[in-house]
N, CA, C and O of each residue as an XYZ file, in Angstrom:
456
protein
N     125.687     93.433     31.508
C     125.141     94.661     30.953
C     123.522     94.578     30.841
O     123.038     93.782     30.036
N     122.800     95.280     31.533
C     121.382     95.026     31.517
C     120.901     96.363     30.502
O     121.137     97.529     30.816
N     120.302     96.028     29.441
C     119.729     96.813     28.448
C     118.274     96.867     28.833
O     117.599     95.913     29.219
N     117.780     98.458     28.633
C     116.473     98.469     28.899
C     115.593     98.703     27.611
O     115.089     99.784     27.307
N     115.491     97.607     26.951
C     114.761     97.730     25.460
C     113.588     96.790     25.629
O     113.654     95.685     26.168
N     112.496     97.353     25.107
C     111.519     96.556     25.066
C     111.561     95.406     23.804
O     112.294     95.559     22.828
N     110.656     94.230     23.979
C     110.673     93.378     23.113
C     110.102     93.649     21.794
O     108.884     93.526     21.670
N     110.842     94.015     20.754
C     110.458     94.354     19.408
C     111.094     93.727     18.265
O     112.166     93.126     18.340
N     110.441     93.871     17.248
C     111.271     93.298     16.011
C     112.461     94.041     15.652
O     113.533     93.491     15.400
N     112.237     95.522     15.625
C     113.417     96.352     15.087
C     113.714     97.683     16.161
O     112.806     98.349     16.659
N     114.824     97.860     16.344
C     114.944     99.145     17.145
C     115.654    100.256     16.299
O     116.494     99.989     15.440
N     115.277    101.432     16.589
C     115.992    102.611     15.890
C     117.322    102.910     16.297
O     117.614    102.431     17.392
N     118.206    103.563     15.728
C     119.625    103.674     16.207
C     119.519    104.574     17.535
O     120.267    104.236     18.453
N     118.776    105.549     17.721
C     118.712    106.256     18.807
C     118.169    105.447     20.070
O     118.580    105.794     21.177
N     117.200    104.308     19.960
C     116.877    103.498     20.966
C     117.937    102.741     21.351
O     118.188    102.537     22.539
N     118.683    102.236     20.311
C     120.113    101.268     20.620
C     121.066    102.165     21.477
O     121.501    101.762     22.556
N     121.378    103.394     20.964
C     122.474    104.196     21.477
C     122.001    104.623     23.012
O     122.730    104.609     24.004
N     120.855    104.937     22.971
C     120.332    105.131     24.677
C     120.491    103.962     25.583
O     120.811    104.101     26.764
N     120.252    102.739     24.994
C     120.334    101.527     25.729
C     121.787    101.277     26.162
O     122.048    100.856     27.289
N     122.728    101.546     25.239
C     124.094    101.262     25.460
C     124.748    102.572     26.034
O     125.941    102.542     26.338
N     124.020    103.708     26.191
C     124.631    104.712     26.675
C     125.881    105.129     26.057
O     126.951    105.304     26.641
N     125.590    105.298     24.561
C     126.795    105.618     23.815
C     126.192    106.718     22.638
O     124.975    106.890     22.570
N     126.999    107.351     21.843
C     126.434    108.094     21.030
C     126.144    107.252     19.611
O     126.784    106.286     19.196
N     125.022    107.887     19.007
C     124.636    107.179     17.733
C     125.907    107.030     16.759
O     126.039    106.096     15.969
N     126.613    107.839     16.888
C     127.836    107.964     15.790
C     128.738    106.828     16.260
O     129.513    106.436     15.387
N     128.806    106.300     17.263
C     129.587    105.053     17.733
C     129.003    103.812     17.216
O     129.710    102.874     16.848
N     127.664    103.792     17.181
C     126.947    102.554     16.620
C     127.150    102.570     15.094
O     127.300    101.524     14.463
N     127.150    103.685     14.568
C     127.344    103.777     13.114
C     128.775    103.069     12.795
O     128.998    102.085     12.090
N     129.643    103.856     13.515
C     131.182    103.386     13.341
C     131.347    101.888     13.595
O     132.007    101.192     12.824
N     130.817    101.457     14.548
C     130.987     99.991     14.670
C     130.366     99.254     13.539
O     131.016     98.322     13.066
N     129.208     99.534     13.038
C     128.587     98.990     11.904
C     129.510     98.865     10.771
O     129.479     97.882     10.031
N     130.461     99.995     10.595
C     131.301     99.845      9.653
C     132.548     98.848      9.817
O     133.086     98.136      8.969
N     132.798     99.004     11.014
C     134.129     98.169     11.526
C     133.699     96.869     11.673
O     134.686     96.144     11.543
N     132.690     96.210     11.884
C     132.172     94.894     12.326
C     131.088     94.411     11.351
O     129.938     94.845     11.308
N     131.568     93.539     10.647
C     130.333     93.099      9.467
C     129.444     92.046     10.071
O     128.717     91.372      9.341
N     129.472     91.880     11.352
C     128.349     91.086     12.070
C     127.263     91.974     12.335
O     126.239     91.394     12.696
N     127.194     93.294     12.252
C     126.165     94.078     12.388
C     125.721     94.711     11.123
O     126.407     95.475     10.445
N     124.464     94.310     10.855
C     124.039     94.388      9.606
C     122.409     95.028      9.747
O     121.424     94.358      9.435
N     122.343     96.210     10.188
C     120.987     96.585     10.521
C     120.198     96.754      9.058
O     120.797     96.890      7.991
N     118.875     96.724      9.187
C     117.933     96.902      7.922
C     117.908     98.568      7.813
O     118.023     99.303      8.794
N     117.758     98.970      6.608
C     117.708    100.426      6.171
C     116.556    100.401      5.347
O     116.291     99.584      4.465
N     115.918    101.354      5.714
C     114.632    101.874      4.711
C     115.133    102.922      3.606
O     116.311    103.262      3.496
N     114.106    103.379      2.819
C     114.485    104.132      1.632
C     115.355    105.406      2.164
O     116.418    105.772      1.664
N     114.786    105.926      3.123
C     115.506    107.104      3.736
C     116.745    106.765      4.316
O     117.569    107.674      4.421
N     117.018    105.719      4.684
C     118.559    105.453      4.999
C     118.536    105.169      6.587
O     119.593    104.952      7.179
N     117.316    105.177      7.243
C     117.308    104.786      8.745
C     117.763    103.593      8.991
O     117.638    102.651      8.208
N     118.334    103.536     10.108
C     118.812    101.906     10.503
C     117.710    101.528     11.268
O     117.009    102.313     11.906
N     117.528    100.062     11.187
C     116.772     99.375     11.920
C     117.224     98.186     12.773
O     117.156     97.141     12.127
N     117.560     98.065     13.729
C     118.529     96.989     14.326
C     117.427     95.785     14.887
O     116.397     95.984     15.531
N     117.960     94.554     14.453
C     117.092     93.526     15.012
C     117.612     92.996     16.197
O     118.768     93.312     16.478
N     116.919     92.159     17.047
C     117.586     91.435     18.261
C     118.773     90.835     18.083
O     119.580     90.929     19.008
N     119.158     90.077     16.850
C     120.506     89.589     16.843
C     121.517     90.738     16.479
O     122.657     90.638     16.932
N     121.234     91.679     15.798
C     122.085     92.805     15.979
C     122.555     93.404     17.393
O     123.694     93.761     17.696
N     121.414     93.424     18.168
C     121.536     93.973     19.565
C     122.335     93.046     20.305
O     123.069     93.568     21.144
N     122.382     91.604     20.187
C     123.133     90.726     20.728
C     124.714     90.815     20.235
O     125.665     90.789     21.016
N     124.801     90.908     19.028
C     126.307     91.425     18.565
C     126.645     92.490     19.121
O     127.718     92.477     19.723
N     125.881     93.683     19.097
C     126.540     94.879     19.527
C     126.869     94.608     21.173
O     127.880     95.057     21.711
N     126.027     93.941     21.755
C     126.320     93.485     23.211
C     127.885     92.911     23.310
O     128.717     93.331     24.114
N     128.083     91.983     22.436
C     129.493     91.339     22.514
C     130.598     92.453     22.241
O     131.637     92.495     22.899
N     130.308     93.320     21.261
C     131.233     94.267     20.907
C     131.559     95.301     22.052
O     132.682     95.710     22.343
N     130.211     95.688     22.722
C     130.558     96.437     23.766
C     131.144     95.939     24.852
O     131.872     96.626     25.568
N     130.847     94.535     25.102
C     131.446     94.065     26.248
C     133.190     93.946     26.226
O     133.938     94.122     27.188
N     133.581     93.579     24.770
C     135.019     93.435     24.358
C     135.679     94.748     24.380
O     136.829     94.828     24.812
N     135.055     95.778     23.954
C     135.612     97.121     23.529
C     135.604     98.093     24.883
O     136.582     98.701     25.317
N     134.483     98.091     25.352
C     134.195     98.960     26.493
C     134.643     98.520     27.898
O     135.280     99.239     28.667
N     134.158     97.002     28.202
C     134.421     96.408     29.377
C     135.547     95.738     29.500
O     136.040     95.781     30.627
N     136.152     95.086     28.642
C     137.204     94.367     28.707
C     138.568     95.231     28.005
O     139.672     94.687     27.970
N     138.379     96.436     27.532
C     139.491     97.148     26.817
C     140.134     96.576     25.673
O     141.356     96.681     25.572
N     139.407     95.936     24.730
C     140.040     95.327     23.502
C     140.285     96.705     22.617
O     139.717     97.767     22.870
N     141.160     96.523     21.616
C     141.202     97.437     20.500
C     140.034     96.973     19.521
O     139.576     95.860     19.777
N     139.520     97.606     18.515
C     138.745     97.127     17.569
C     139.347     96.031     16.804
O     138.567     95.125     16.509
N     140.491     95.919     16.441
C     141.037     95.001     15.832
C     141.071     93.705     16.676
O     140.768     92.610     16.203
N     141.450     93.896     17.924
C     141.538     92.837     19.021
C     140.130     92.113     19.027
O     140.021     90.892     18.908
N     138.929     93.089     19.195
C     137.627     92.488     19.191
C     137.184     91.720     18.082
O     136.543     90.670     18.137
N     137.592     92.351     17.026
C     137.139     91.611     15.621
C     137.915     90.113     15.832
O     137.269     89.065     15.826
N     139.175     90.148     15.994
C     139.772     88.873     16.015
C     139.134     88.029     16.936
O     138.854     86.876     16.608
N     138.814     88.563     18.291
C     138.008     87.606     19.173
C     136.747     87.173     18.834
O     136.265     86.108     19.219
N     136.197     87.979     18.116
C     134.748     87.613     17.630
C     134.717     86.561     16.639
O     133.697     85.879     16.545
N     135.890     86.307     15.754
C     136.000     85.364     14.749
C     136.559     84.322     15.307
O     136.269     83.260     14.756
N     137.428     84.237     16.426
C     138.141     82.991     16.744
C     137.480     82.518     18.076
O     137.629     81.301     18.193
N     136.842     83.039     19.055
C     136.332     82.599     20.078
C     134.734     82.581     20.032
O     134.012     83.578     19.992
N     134.346     81.303     20.044
C     132.881     80.944     19.801
C     131.905     81.074     21.025
O     130.674     81.096     20.999
N     132.761     81.157     22.117
C     132.071     81.193     23.592
C     131.915     82.395     24.031
O     131.636     82.503     25.225
N     132.032     83.495     23.301
C     131.954     84.845     23.780
C     130.408     85.190     24.206
O     130.087     85.677     25.290
N     129.521     84.846     23.152
C     127.972     85.050     23.302
C     127.629     84.225     24.673
O     126.840     84.812     25.413
N     128.112     82.926     25.134
C     127.768     82.183     26.228
C     128.190     83.015     27.272
O     127.391     83.234     28.183
N     129.449     83.581     27.302
C     130.015     84.348     28.400
C     129.331     85.527     28.819
O     129.199     85.872     29.993
N     128.815     86.255     27.620
C     127.912     87.472     27.987
C     126.707     87.123     28.531
O     126.239     87.786     29.456
N     126.066     86.039     28.018
C     124.788     85.689     28.654
C     124.691     85.130     30.092
O     123.698     85.120     30.820
N     126.150     84.589     30.388
C     126.213     84.440     31.876
C     126.584     85.296     32.749
O     126.433     85.139     33.961
N     127.127     86.325     32.187
C     127.355     87.523     32.900
C     126.037     88.304     33.153
O     125.862     88.926     34.200
N     125.137     88.252     32.179
C     123.803     88.912     32.419
C     123.023     88.214     33.482
O     122.415     88.782     34.390
N     123.099     86.925     33.280
C     122.411     85.970     34.384
C     122.943     86.426     35.705
O     122.187     86.771     36.613
N     124.406     86.428     35.823
C     124.710     86.592     37.257
C     124.572     88.030     37.707
O     124.557     88.244     38.919
N     124.464     89.092     36.811
C     123.895     90.481     37.264
C     122.588     90.376     37.786
O     122.149     90.945     38.785
N     122.021     89.626     37.050
C     120.342     89.833     37.554
C     120.239     89.110     38.998
O     119.570     89.556     39.931
N     121.079     87.814     39.038
C     121.004     87.196     40.348
C     121.330     88.249     41.440
O     120.594     88.411     42.414
N     122.478     88.963     41.232
C     123.211     89.903     42.132
C     122.191     90.933     42.376
O     122.130     91.362     43.528
N     121.492     91.340     41.625
C     120.588     92.399     41.619
C     119.348     91.923     42.652
O     119.029     92.595     43.634
N     118.732     90.721     42.296
C     117.848     90.110     43.042
C     118.205     89.941     44.649
O     117.440     90.223     45.570
N     119.432     89.460     44.758
C     119.719     89.200     46.138
C     120.215     90.611     46.943
O     120.438     90.683     48.152
N     120.297     91.421     46.219
C     120.665     92.845     47.025
C     119.256     93.414     47.294
O     119.093     94.053     48.334
N     118.259     93.242     46.471
C     116.901     93.522     46.881
C     116.399     92.889     48.062
O     115.762     93.462     48.946
N     116.780     91.440     48.029
C     116.285     90.468     49.111
C     117.141     91.060     50.565
O     116.649     91.217     51.682
N     118.380     91.284     50.187
C     119.033     91.871     51.453
C     118.532     93.159     51.976
O     118.456     93.345     53.190
N     118.183     94.067     51.104
C     117.531     95.275     51.523
C     116.260     95.137     52.172
O     116.015     95.749     53.211
N     115.272     94.212     51.509
C     114.136     94.009     52.282
C     114.138     93.406     53.640
O     113.263     93.647     54.471
N     115.257     92.527     53.861
C     115.611     91.937     55.380
C     115.839     92.963     56.217
O     115.250     93.070     57.292
N     116.701     93.787     55.795
C     117.312     94.952     56.482
C     116.179     95.862     56.969
O     116.193     96.377     58.087
N     115.256     96.025     56.127
C     114.018     96.850     56.491
C     113.235     96.345     57.527
O     112.835     97.031     58.468
N     112.955     94.884     57.338
C     112.138     94.301     58.266
C     112.783     94.021     59.725
O     112.109     93.978     60.755
N     114.043     93.855     59.672
C     114.622     93.927     61.026
C     114.666     95.441     61.793
O     114.664     95.573     63.017
N     114.698     96.326     61.013
C     114.668     97.606     61.512
C     113.270     98.052     62.099
O     113.261     98.905     62.987
N     112.188     97.551     61.674
C     111.014     97.893     62.243
C     110.437     96.847     63.251
O     109.370     97.065     63.824
């Protein structure tokens, strides 16, 4: 999963929801269901997510949306499987390599056509 988030200390819930292409209400719901998501809140109650929260949301998104886990199953997997974050980072790296190879292939096809 490639997130288009700039490097910042805190992200608003709108930025996070847009990056994951989900509704903000789903992010708030996951916050209630998973204790590993703990965004900072200001006096008005606005949520600000840290990069660590984003990493945790990525794991939850991978398990629930991509792998089809139930929320209970995802919660159990997060507590029992310590290699999930490594798996997700490996998937991200492989997707990046695939994108670079596709760019290279496209550039080679363009060069042979001219």
